[in-house]
N, C-alpha and C positions, 0 to 999 in steps of 0.2 A: 505492498498499500504505499501512496505518495505523502511522505510527510510535508510538515510547514515550506521549510528549508529547503524540497527537491526544486531539481530544476523541467522536473516534466511531470506529466500528469494534470489532470483537474483544476485549475484555476480560478477560487471562491476570488467572486467578486462582491458582491453585498448576499445580505442573506438567502435573497430570494434567486439569485443566478447566479448559477456556476459554469465556467464556459468550458465544455468537458476536452479534456487532453487532446481528439481529434480533430477537432475547431482549428486548432492552432497548428501553422506554419510557421518552419523555423526555413533560414538563413544563412550558412557562414562566411566570413570572409576577412583576409588581413588586416590587422587594424593599421590606423596609423599613427603615426607620434613615434615617440621614443620605446624599445623595449627590447635593447639590447640583441644578442644572436638568431635566439626566438622570431622576433618581429616579422621576420624573411618567411616563414616557415607554416606558423601556428594559423591557423583563422578561427582571431580569438573572437572578431566584432560579429555581432549576432543581432540578424534583424530577425523580427517575432510579429504574424501577420493574423491577422483574425477576420473573418467577414461579421460584424458585430451585427448585420441589421437581419442577419439569419440565423442568430445565436435559438436555438432552444430555451423553452421559457421567457420568453419575452413578449409581456402583453400589445398589445398594437400603442398602447401612449407608453412604452417605454421605446417602443420601433420607433416613433414618431421623435422624442426628442433626440434619440439617438441621431438619429439622422440631421437633425436640426443642429446641433451642437456640434457633431465631429463634420457636418456637411466638407469643411474645409480638407478638414484633413484625408477623408474617404477617396480614394483613386480608382475607379473600377469596383465600388462599394469594399475595397479593403483597408483595410488599417494595419500600420506599419510602424511598430516600435521599435527602435535600434540602441543598441547601449555597446560601447567600448571602452567606457572607461578601466578598469580591469584588464589586471594581465592574463589572465587564468577564463577561458570560456565558461568554463561551467558558473565562477563568479558573473558573466555577462550574463548568463541565461538568464540568472537569480534578476537580475536588475532588469532583466528585456522584462520577465515578468512579472514583479513590483509595477514596474510604471506603466505596463497596459492595464494592468487593474486599476493603477487611479486615474488613468483617462476615464476609463469606461466610466468610474464609481463618479468622478465628474459630470462625468456626462450625462450620466442617470439621476442626478442628487436634482431637490424638486429645486424649482426657483427661488431665492430670496424674499422673505416678506418687504411687498412696498416699502418704500420710504414716506413716513408720517412728514408731513412738512407742519415746523412748527415756527412759532413765534420767537425772538430772543425775547430771553427774561429781563422784567425791568433792572436791575444788578448788574447784568450784565452791557447794560445802552447805556446803563448811567457810567459804570468803567471805562467804559470806550470811548465815552462824552469826556470824560475827568482825563484820560490820555493824552487825547488829542489836545485838550488845554495846557496841560503842562509841558507837549514838547512845545506850540507855540510858543509859553511862556517864555523857555529856554531861550527857541529863535528871537525872540524881542531882546535878551539878555545879552547874546550874542553883538547885536549893529550895532554901526562904530554911532559916536553922536557927536559928527564933525559940523 
């Protein structure tokens, strides 16, 4: 059975949504940047891709929310996440899984409540006016007395 730190297996996103391992696609390539002699031979860069709108267990409302929020990131309906910050492929696989789960979690999150417009308090208005008057007095003092 896959553990929470495993780089394979099902990917839990939120309580009601678990991305099955079969829906995840992996692609490996050489990482850029420093890394010593192994950088030219090790395929440590990881790309993880999934078709989020075809995931099982999504309600129609969740599909619409994913389509709206991930629209810019989807290429032919596929969401791709890359990780290359670690030198080991396994750690990059774990980072890519965490990043994909975070992207899906953020896209499925309900929108924040609408901001209520409020008036400044009487005290804050008075403090603001007093600060402006103090600044004016200071500038008046600085004037030359020609």
